[in-house]
N, C-alpha and C positions, 0 to 999 in steps of 0.2 A: 638460314637459321642460328650458323655460330656467329655470324657478325652480328644480327640482332641481339644474340645473348650477350656478347662483348660489349655492344651499345648500352644495355642495360646495365650491366655491370660496372662501365665506366662513368655512367649517370649518378650510379649509386655510391660510388667511390668519392666521387667530387664534390658528394654532400648533395646532389639533387635528387637525393631520392629519399624524401621524408617516411618516415614511420609514425604510427600511432599506436601508444601505448596501453590500449585497451582501457584508458581511465574515461568513463561515459559521464557525462553529465548529465542531468535532467532539472528541468523548472516543474513546478508541480501544484498540488493543492495548497491551499491555507483552510486554516481549521480556528472556526470562531465559537467559541463554546455560548450557548444562547442565556443558561442561568446554570448558576454552580452546583446548587443542589448539593452542596457537600463533596461534589468533586473536584479533583484537581488535576488538569491535562498538562502535557507534555508535548511538544512539536518541534519539529525541524526550525532554523531558522528561516524566516522571509526572504522573500526577493533576491535570492542568491542561488548560483548555479552549484549543486548539490552533486559529489561523486557518491558512487555507490561505496565506493571504498571509507567515505565518510560516515557510513552507517554508525547509528549511536542508539544504544538501548537505555533508556531515560529508567526503567525498572531492571535493572541487571538481576538484581535479588530475586525476581520472580521468572524472568525472561533474559538468561545470558545472551550476550552478544554474539557468541557461535551459533544460535540458533538461526539467525536470517540466512543461514546457508541452504535452508530448505524453502527458500521463496523463491516464487517467480520473479522475474527481474525486474518488473517496475515496482512490485511493493517494495521494494530495498528506498524507493521513493516517497512513495506516497505510504506514509504510515503516522499514526501518532498514539501515544501513551495515555493513560488516564488510571487513576486511583481514587478510592471512595472508602474514607474511614471514620469511624465516630466511637466516643468513649464505650458505647454496647455492642458493636459490631466488629467482626473480624475484618482486616483491611479487603477487600476485594480489587484487583488489578487487571486491567484491560489492554491488550496490543492490537490497535486496529490498523488493519491495512487494506487499500482502496490499487488493487492491482490494473486496473482498467481505465484510469483517468488518462486525459487526454494532456501531452504534455511537448516537449521541445529539447532534443539532446544535440550535445556536440561533444566533440572526443578531440583530447590534447595528446602530445607526441613529441617528437623533434626528428632532426634531420642528422646524418651519420658526423656532422660536425658538431654537434649538440646545440645546435639553435632549436629554439622553441617552435611547435609546428601546433596549429589549431583549426581545426576541422569549422566550418561555418556551421554554426546553430541551422537544424533540420525539424521541420515541424514533424508531428506525430502523424502517421499516414492516416489518410481519410478516410480509407476504405475500413480501418479499424472501429473507427466512431459509428459506423452504420448499423453495427450489429446492436440488438434490441439486446444488452446483455450487460448487467454492471454487478461486480462482484464485492463483497464487502466480506474479508475476513477479521475473524473476532478471537482471539486467543485470550483465556482466563487462567488465573490461578487456579490451583486445585483446592478451594476454599469450600469449607461445608457449608455450601449455599446451593437453592435450587436456582435453576434459569429455565424459563419459559421461554423457547425461541421464538414464538409468535408478538414477541416485545420486542423484536428489532424491526423498523421499519424505517422506509425513507418518505420525507413531506415536501410536496411543492405548493406553497401558499398552505391553502386549507384539504389539500387533496392527499390523501393515506394512498401510500403505495407499497404494498404486501412483496414480500420474495420467498420463493423457494430456499427450502435447506438442501444443503448438497453435502456430499461428501467430500471432503478437501485430498485426503490419501488416495482416493481413485480416478484423480486427473484433474484437469483444469477445469474452473467454474464455466467456463464459455466452451468448451470443447468435451465431449464424451461424459457428460455430466451424468452423475448418479445421484437420485436425490434420495432424501432420510424424510421420515416422517417428523413434522414439529411436534412437540413433545416438552415433558417438563423434565429436564436433567440434571441429577445430582453432579456438581462439578467435582467434588471428591471422589466419585465413585469409579473403583479401576474400569469398569464396564464401560464408564463416559469418556473416559483419557483414551482407552484403547480403540473406540470407534472413532474419535474426532481430532485425529493425527492430520497433519499435511505435507500433501508433496510427497518427498522422498522417503517419509517417515510412513509405519512405524518401523522402517529397518533400523533408524538409531530413533527409538521410542523418546518421546517427551515426557515429562513428569505433570504436563496438565491439558487441558482440551481446546481445541480450536474448531469453531463453527464458521459454515462458509453459509452465505447467502446471495443470492443469482434473483437481481430484479430486472425487470424487463424494460430496462433505460439505454440509451446510447449514452458515450460520453459527453454529448454535448446536452444532454440531459441533467445531468449531474450540478449543474453551474447555480447556484444559490437555490441550493436544495437543504434540508436539513435532516440530518442523521440524528433516528432516535433510538438507543439502546437501553431497554429498559426489561422486565420482566424477572428480574433476580426477586428472591426472598431470604430471608436470613430466621428461622425459627417462625416461621409464620410472617415475619414484618415485611413489607416489598420496602427495597431500596430504591430512593427517588431516582426518575432516569435520569440519562445523559443526554443532554439534546446539544449538538453541535452542526453549523452552518458548514457549507460545504461552496467555496470559491475558488476558481481558477488564479494564480497570480497573474499581476497585470505582466506580462512577458516582456513590454514594452520598456518596463523598467528595469529587467534583468541587464546587467552590465554585457556588452556584447551581443545583446540580441536585437536585432533591425527589422523584425518582421511583427505583424501587427498581433494586440495582444490576444488572448486567447478567445478572452470575453467577446472579441468586436467581430471575430472570424465570420463568414457566413455558414448557416448550417445546412 
């Protein structure tokens, strides 16, 4: 046993023991607005490997960067921001996260001589895609508007797919789900904000609400779907719907990735 231990130490000291520094990268979804309708969206750069440490809030005035600490791991890669503003309406800000999307990741690090070491890209585990559960998390600013949660749904062609409303502060959307009733919620109401927290909150309670939507889809089903976010009203006037098409990044175009594109893998 001592001889084996000594051999391992010798290999490490000679630079043959690479270590990974935990910087994980993931290639993820692309988000394409169908129609602007007064909305402006902000998305991560396409077709690049992104680190979770490179996470960026595009609306830090409403959603500070530090709030990402309460997110599920993959939600730090699959996200976009959106804002709707007009002369007559108070701005409505959204932070949208899709934590169950298919992806591929790799890790980088170095050996003890300072040489860079990079793991081979690895596809998302296939068994995770077989669950008929796809989550959409939507945070809003605490604006004085109403939100009918039935206004959030997915579309596959002309087929409308509706989901359940789930409590994000009770666990993960696809595990031990606690369901809530679809309702018309006041976004600025302290009761709404207290109820709609996510993951590790309300231990460190956020000042805005976050809604969870659970759809009976697996991650393969998401390709070329349209996420519709509507149901917002301000002083009785409806806010135009936000419609965003979801497509997986062509992983063959990601530097260093040699496996087939996600969109071409067999289901």
